[in-house]
BAFITOR-719639 format. One record per residue (C-alpha): residue number from 1; x, y, z negated. Coordinates in nm, 3 decimals, m for minus. Layout:
[NUM [X Y Z]]
...
This chain:
[1 [m0.444 m1.195 m1.399]]
[2 [m0.360 m1.352 m1.734]]
[3 [m0.274 m1.685 m1.573]]
[4 [m0.048 m1.497 m1.333]]
[5 [0.132 m1.334 m1.627]]
[6 [0.179 m1.674 m1.790]]
[7 [0.323 m1.817 m1.470]]
[8 [0.575 m1.534 m1.446]]
[9 [0.669 m1.559 m1.810]]
[10 [0.737 m1.933 m1.812]]
[11 [1.016 m1.886 m1.558]]
[12 [1.153 m1.604 m1.772]]
[13 [1.154 m1.829 m2.082]]
[14 [1.390 m2.087 m1.941]]
[15 [1.603 m1.829 m1.761]]
[16 [1.653 m1.620 m2.076]]
[17 [1.745 m1.911 m2.298]]
[18 [1.991 m2.060 m2.049]]
[19 [2.203 m1.746 m2.099]]
[20 [2.234 m1.800 m2.475]]
[21 [2.542 m1.973 m2.608]]
[22 [2.458 m2.163 m2.923]]
[23 [2.709 m2.115 m3.203]]
[24 [2.860 m2.450 m3.299]]
[25 [3.138 m2.320 m3.523]]
[26 [3.177 m2.050 m3.785]]
[27 [2.986 m1.981 m4.102]]
[28 [2.702 m2.190 m4.235]]
[29 [2.458 m1.923 m4.115]]
[30 [2.597 m1.941 m3.760]]
[31 [2.584 m2.320 m3.766]]
[32 [2.223 m2.306 m3.881]]
[33 [2.138 m2.065 m3.601]]
[34 [2.318 m2.291 m3.354]]
[35 [2.116 m2.591 m3.466]]
[36 [1.793 m2.393 m3.442]]
[37 [1.881 m2.275 m3.091]]
[38 [1.936 m2.635 m2.987]]
[39 [1.592 m2.719 m3.124]]
[40 [1.443 m2.432 m2.924]]
[41 [1.618 m2.559 m2.609]]
[42 [1.471 m2.903 m2.669]]
[43 [1.119 m2.765 m2.721]]
[44 [1.140 m2.553 m2.408]]
[45 [1.283 m2.840 m2.204]]
[46 [0.982 m3.045 m2.309]]
[47 [0.756 m2.748 m2.220]]
[48 [0.633 m2.705 m2.575]]
[49 [0.666 m2.329 m2.635]]
[50 [0.423 m2.347 m2.927]]
[51 [0.681 m2.556 m3.116]]
[52 [0.961 m2.314 m3.027]]
[53 [0.779 m2.010 m3.175]]
[54 [0.831 m2.084 m3.548]]
[55 [1.191 m2.187 m3.484]]
[56 [1.258 m1.861 m3.301]]
[57 [1.104 m1.666 m3.588]]
[58 [1.343 m1.845 m3.823]]
[59 [1.640 m1.751 m3.603]]
[60 [1.533 m1.385 m3.607]]
[61 [1.494 m1.393 m3.986]]
[62 [1.856 m1.509 m4.009]]
[63 [1.977 m1.269 m3.739]]
[64 [1.742 m0.965 m3.715]]
[65 [1.937 m0.820 m3.420]]
[66 [1.925 m1.132 m3.203]]
[67 [1.777 m0.979 m2.890]]
[68 [1.788 m1.299 m2.690]]
[69 [1.579 m1.482 m2.951]]
[70 [1.333 m1.192 m2.953]]
[71 [1.301 m1.204 m2.574]]
[72 [1.235 m1.577 m2.576]]
[73 [0.986 m1.542 m2.861]]
[74 [0.801 m1.274 m2.664]]
[75 [0.795 m1.493 m2.352]]
[76 [0.667 m1.792 m2.549]]
[77 [0.392 m1.585 m2.710]]
[78 [0.294 m1.437 m2.375]]
[79 [0.277 m1.784 m2.227]]
[80 [0.022 m1.866 m2.496]]
[81 [m0.164 m1.535 m2.439]]
[82 [m0.080 m1.432 m2.796]]
[83 [m0.041 m1.062 m2.719]]
[84 [m0.102 m0.948 m3.077]]
[85 [0.175 m1.172 m3.206]]
[86 [0.410 m1.050 m2.932]]
[87 [0.383 m0.683 m3.025]]
[88 [0.614 m0.691 m3.331]]
[89 [0.912 m0.860 m3.158]]
[90 [0.854 m0.643 m2.850]]
[91 [0.874 m0.321 m3.047]]
[92 [1.167 m0.445 m3.255]]
[93 [1.362 m0.533 m2.940]]
[94 [1.291 m0.193 m2.785]]
[95 [1.398 m0.017 m3.105]]
[96 [1.731 m0.199 m3.083]]
[97 [1.774 m0.144 m2.707]]
[98 [1.531 0.099 m2.536]]
[99 [1.638 0.015 m2.178]]
[100 [1.502 m0.343 m2.180]]
[101 [1.269 m0.270 m1.890]]
[102 [1.107 m0.613 m1.870]]
[103 [1.040 m0.604 m2.242]]
[104 [0.891 m0.255 m2.217]]
[105 [0.669 m0.369 m1.930]]
[106 [0.551 m0.667 m2.134]]
[107 [0.492 m0.432 m2.427]]
[108 [0.265 m0.226 m2.203]]
[109 [0.074 m0.535 m2.093]]
[110 [0.039 m0.655 m2.455]]
[111 [m0.080 m0.311 m2.566]]
[112 [m0.334 m0.306 m2.286]]
[113 [m0.461 m0.650 m2.382]]
[114 [m0.490 m0.556 m2.749]]
[115 [m0.682 m0.231 m2.696]]
[116 [m0.415 0.040 m2.704]]
[117 [m0.445 0.189 m2.352]]
[118 [m0.254 0.511 m2.432]]
[119 [0.058 0.327 m2.545]]
[120 [0.014 0.076 m2.263]]
[121 [0.004 0.348 m1.996]]
[122 [0.313 0.513 m2.145]]
[123 [0.523 0.194 m2.154]]
[124 [0.410 0.069 m1.814]]
[125 [0.473 0.408 m1.653]]
[126 [0.818 0.434 m1.811]]
[127 [0.929 0.084 m1.714]]
[128 [0.764 0.041 m1.373]]
[129 [1.019 0.218 m1.153]]
[130 [1.315 0.068 m1.343]]
[131 [1.218 m0.296 m1.302]]
[132 [1.431 m0.512 m1.073]]
[133 [1.219 m0.829 m1.094]]
[134 [0.965 m0.806 m0.813]]
[135 [0.708 m1.034 m0.976]]
[136 [0.697 m0.851 m1.308]]
[137 [0.710 m0.516 m1.125]]
[138 [0.404 m0.616 m0.925]]
[139 [0.215 m0.718 m1.238]]
[140 [0.319 m0.407 m1.429]]
[141 [0.213 m0.192 m1.135]]
[142 [m0.128 m0.356 m1.107]]
[143 [m0.186 m0.314 m1.481]]
[144 [m0.083 0.051 m1.456]]
[145 [m0.317 0.114 m1.161]]
[146 [m0.603 m0.037 m1.359]]
[147 [m0.530 0.191 m1.654]]
[148 [m0.486 0.508 m1.449]]
[149 [m0.807 0.432 m1.263]]
[150 [m0.996 0.382 m1.590]]
[151 [m0.863 0.720 m1.711]]
[152 [m0.988 0.883 m1.390]]
[153 [m0.628 0.958 m1.287]]
[154 [m0.676 0.840 m0.930]]
[155 [m0.385 1.038 m0.785]]
[156 [m0.147 0.866 m1.027]]
[157 [m0.302 0.528 m0.944]]
[158 [m0.259 0.599 m0.571]]
[159 [0.109 0.684 m0.621]]
[160 [0.167 0.348 m0.790]]
[161 [m0.019 0.155 m0.518]]
[162 [0.189 0.334 m0.256]]
[163 [0.505 0.214 m0.430]]
[164 [0.364 m0.139 m0.452]]
[165 [0.280 m0.132 m0.079]]
[166 [0.641 m0.034 m0.005]]
[167 [0.762 m0.329 m0.214]]
[168 [0.505 m0.584 m0.092]]
[169 [0.355 m0.459 0.236]]
[170 [0.187 m0.793 0.319]]
[171 [0.049 m0.884 m0.023]]
[172 [m0.333 m0.911 m0.001]]
[173 [m0.378 m0.825 m0.369]]
[174 [m0.179 m0.504 m0.327]]
[175 [m0.359 m0.411 m0.006]]
[176 [m0.697 m0.468 m0.170]]
[177 [m0.595 m0.254 m0.469]]
[178 [m0.482 0.027 m0.237]]
[179 [m0.814 0.010 m0.052]]
[180 [m1.012 0.015 m0.378]]
[181 [m0.826 0.321 m0.508]]
[182 [m0.865 0.501 m0.175]]
[183 [m1.238 0.429 m0.180]]
[184 [m1.269 0.565 m0.533]]
[185 [m1.081 0.879 m0.433]]
[186 [m1.312 0.929 m0.137]]
[187 [m1.618 0.887 m0.358]]
[188 [m1.479 1.130 m0.613]]
[189 [m1.398 1.386 m0.343]]
[190 [m1.752 1.356 m0.211]]
[191 [m1.901 1.418 m0.555]]
[192 [m1.671 1.715 m0.611]]
[193 [m1.770 1.862 m0.275]]
[194 [m2.140 1.818 m0.350]]
[195 [m2.098 2.026 m0.664]]
[196 [m1.862 2.287 m0.522]]
[197 [m1.975 2.342 m0.161]]
[198 [m2.275 2.128 m0.061]]
[199 [m2.342 2.316 0.265]]
[200 [m1.984 2.386 0.370]]
[201 [m1.819 2.288 0.698]]
[202 [m1.606 2.044 0.503]]
[203 [m1.915 1.877 0.355]]
[204 [m2.061 1.830 0.703]]
[205 [m1.730 1.674 0.812]]
[206 [m1.741 1.427 0.525]]
[207 [m2.102 1.331 0.600]]
[208 [m2.021 1.302 0.970]]
[209 [m1.734 1.067 0.896]]
[210 [m1.954 0.847 0.680]]
[211 [m2.228 0.835 0.945]]
[212 [m1.970 0.750 1.211]]
[213 [m1.841 0.459 1.002]]
[214 [m2.199 0.336 0.969]]
[215 [m2.248 0.350 1.346]]
[216 [m2.501 0.635 1.339]]
[217 [m2.338 0.822 1.625]]
[218 [m2.620 1.069 1.700]]
[219 [m2.642 1.200 1.343]]
[220 [m2.263 1.206 1.313]]
[221 [m2.246 1.429 1.621]]
[222 [m2.500 1.665 1.466]]
[223 [m2.294 1.687 1.148]]
[224 [m1.970 1.759 1.336]]
[225 [m2.145 2.027 1.541]]
[226 [m2.271 2.186 1.218]]
[227 [m1.917 2.179 1.077]]
[228 [m1.781 2.354 1.388]]
[229 [m2.063 2.608 1.379]]
[230 [m1.966 2.699 1.023]]
[231 [m1.590 2.688 1.086]]
[232 [m1.469 2.655 1.449]]
[233 [m1.110 2.618 1.329]]
[234 [m1.169 2.337 1.081]]
[235 [m0.882 2.086 1.124]]
[236 [m0.991 1.763 1.291]]
[237 [m1.350 1.871 1.361]]
[238 [m1.320 1.901 1.738]]
[239 [m1.132 1.572 1.768]]
[240 [m1.387 1.380 1.562]]
[241 [m1.675 1.530 1.759]]
[242 [m1.500 1.435 2.084]]
[243 [m1.453 1.077 1.964]]
[244 [m1.826 1.038 1.900]]
[245 [m1.914 1.198 2.235]]
[246 [m1.667 0.972 2.417]]
[247 [m1.826 0.653 2.285]]
[248 [m2.187 0.769 2.320]]
[249 [m2.416 0.563 2.548]]
[250 [m2.552 0.892 2.684]]
[251 [m2.376 0.985 3.014]]
[252 [m2.440 1.353 2.950]]
[253 [m2.246 1.333 2.625]]
[254 [m1.968 1.131 2.791]]
[255 [m1.892 1.435 3.003]]
[256 [m1.828 1.660 2.703]]
[257 [m1.536 1.516 2.502]]
[258 [m1.249 1.646 2.719]]
[259 [m1.340 2.005 2.640]]
[260 [m1.338 1.924 2.268]]
[261 [m0.998 1.751 2.295]]
[262 [m0.861 2.063 2.463]]
[263 [m0.987 2.278 2.178]]
[264 [m0.835 2.029 1.934]]
[265 [m0.485 2.071 2.081]]
[266 [m0.530 2.447 2.097]]
[267 [m0.603 2.443 1.725]]
[268 [m0.323 2.196 1.651]]
[269 [m0.052 2.141 1.910]]
[270 [0.077 1.847 1.703]]
[271 [m0.246 1.646 1.736]]
[272 [m0.101 1.330 1.893]]
[273 [m0.435 1.152 1.918]]
[274 [m0.595 1.443 2.104]]
[275 [m0.305 1.461 2.352]]
[276 [m0.343 1.087 2.415]]
[277 [m0.715 1.122 2.476]]
[278 [m0.651 1.405 2.720]]
[279 [m0.404 1.180 2.897]]
[280 [m0.668 0.906 2.913]]
[281 [m0.920 1.151 3.059]]
[282 [m0.679 1.279 3.321]]
[283 [m0.579 0.926 3.418]]
[284 [m0.945 0.825 3.450]]
[285 [m1.001 1.098 3.710]]
[286 [m0.669 1.001 3.882]]
[287 [m0.491 1.325 3.791]]
[288 [m0.167 1.140 3.722]]
[289 [0.048 1.450 3.693]]
[290 [m0.174 1.593 3.418]]
[291 [m0.196 1.252 3.247]]
[292 [0.183 1.214 3.243]]
[293 [0.220 1.561 3.097]]
[294 [m0.034 1.496 2.821]]
[295 [0.124 1.164 2.719]]
[296 [0.468 1.323 2.715]]
[297 [0.338 1.601 2.491]]
[298 [0.209 1.336 2.251]]
[299 [0.547 1.160 2.255]]
[300 [0.729 1.488 2.196]]
[301 [0.543 1.505 1.865]]
[302 [0.559 1.135 1.779]]
[303 [0.814 0.943 1.992]]
[304 [0.706 0.606 1.853]]
[305 [0.332 0.640 1.913]]
[306 [0.235 0.310 2.078]]
[307 [m0.080 0.441 2.249]]
[308 [0.106 0.729 2.409]]
[309 [0.384 0.497 2.522]]
[310 [0.148 0.247 2.682]]
[311 [m0.063 0.526 2.839]]
[312 [0.244 0.686 2.994]]
[313 [0.365 0.344 3.112]]
[314 [0.037 0.280 3.296]]
[315 [0.072 0.614 3.475]]
[316 [0.432 0.529 3.568]]
[317 [0.323 0.190 3.702]]
[318 [0.061 0.358 3.921]]
[319 [0.333 0.593 4.049]]
[320 [0.552 0.284 4.117]]
[321 [0.818 0.397 3.867]]
[322 [0.852 0.049 3.725]]
[323 [1.202 0.087 3.583]]
[324 [1.071 0.369 3.363]]
[325 [0.751 0.187 3.266]]
[326 [0.909 m0.135 3.133]]
[327 [1.107 0.021 2.844]]
[328 [0.800 0.227 2.750]]
[329 [0.589 m0.088 2.723]]
[330 [0.861 m0.274 2.535]]
[331 [0.878 0.009 2.286]]
[332 [0.497 0.021 2.257]]
[333 [0.486 m0.351 2.172]]
[334 [0.768 m0.313 1.921]]
[335 [0.600 m0.019 1.747]]
[336 [0.257 m0.183 1.743]]
[337 [0.253 m0.561 1.796]]
[338 [m0.131 m0.547 1.813]]
[339 [m0.128 m0.326 2.126]]
[340 [m0.297 m0.574 2.360]]
[341 [m0.288 m0.340 2.659]]
[342 [0.089 m0.302 2.633]]
[343 [0.137 m0.679 2.597]]
[344 [m0.077 m0.747 2.903]]
[345 [0.085 m0.485 3.125]]
[346 [0.434 m0.590 3.021]]
[347 [0.363 m0.957 3.091]]
[348 [0.249 m0.863 3.443]]
[349 [0.566 m0.662 3.507]]
[350 [0.782 m0.948 3.383]]
[351 [0.622 m1.181 3.639]]
[352 [0.739 m0.975 3.933]]
[353 [0.624 m0.769 4.234]]
[354 [0.345 m1.004 4.342]]
[355 [0.165 m0.968 4.014]]
[356 [0.225 m0.593 4.016]]
[357 [0.023 m0.553 4.336]]
[358 [m0.265 m0.731 4.162]]
[359 [m0.222 m0.511 3.856]]
[360 [m0.248 m0.187 4.055]]
[361 [m0.585 m0.294 4.190]]
[362 [m0.731 m0.343 3.842]]
């Protein structure tokens, strides 16, 4: 992380100094400052920030309100990982101009590195949303998440990761951080539940979910049944039980999920996944009218649900309503590029009537 900060800062060094106009005329003091700025430019051009540091300090001693020199000094010190040395010019610059968001973010990072987490969290939190440089915003956000997590403020950390995901939705580092925070929140919720309600319906749901993720389907089913026994109206319980029954290797259990899906939609008419599963069940027993109705109910709740779109399209294909099916499949692929079923069915339709006859026999 420190090397990443240095890489960001080096670009900021050159960029900041290129905006400074060295004073070549005026008083002796201004001429001295101009000569010193030229020396700094030379040192930076030669990538020798360690030589520029004492020259920049001299400029600031001659002109204590020279914000540009302070910024460059901070960047040079950061590049050398001298966070302690950077704190004084950082705080001086912020005292002169409080809305220097990059400087405030760097102050937070320096404070974090030098063992002042309270000040670091304050400055990073204050600057994070105001930053317009994506690289420094990412780094500030990651530092802030680390601090909030260490304070046990997982909800605050999750809010920052959500913002980072909006900014950088395909960044592996951000995605990993979001996963880590979510995992911590799940673990914390589990511990809280163990203390508050160890034999509640909700606790059985949590255990059932964990067993399901581990592939222990039989025990997960038992836990979901216990949850429903304790609270038949617990949100999600009937759907999760149905999912485990549906994928069970036991034929007797395979016959049970549809009833649970029906209860799920009775409890929550907006349960898109349950409506889709009911559509799948109806289609499997060739009740195309019921299947179409279930998929349309799912789409009434969530018009862009890819599974509902592809499920409805397959029913329409079977009913030979091809002109209706094609736009459904196109939309399904657009909304979820990983929907293999939609891709396959659409490719068959694009090939023409001959392929369609083959498709309807599969």
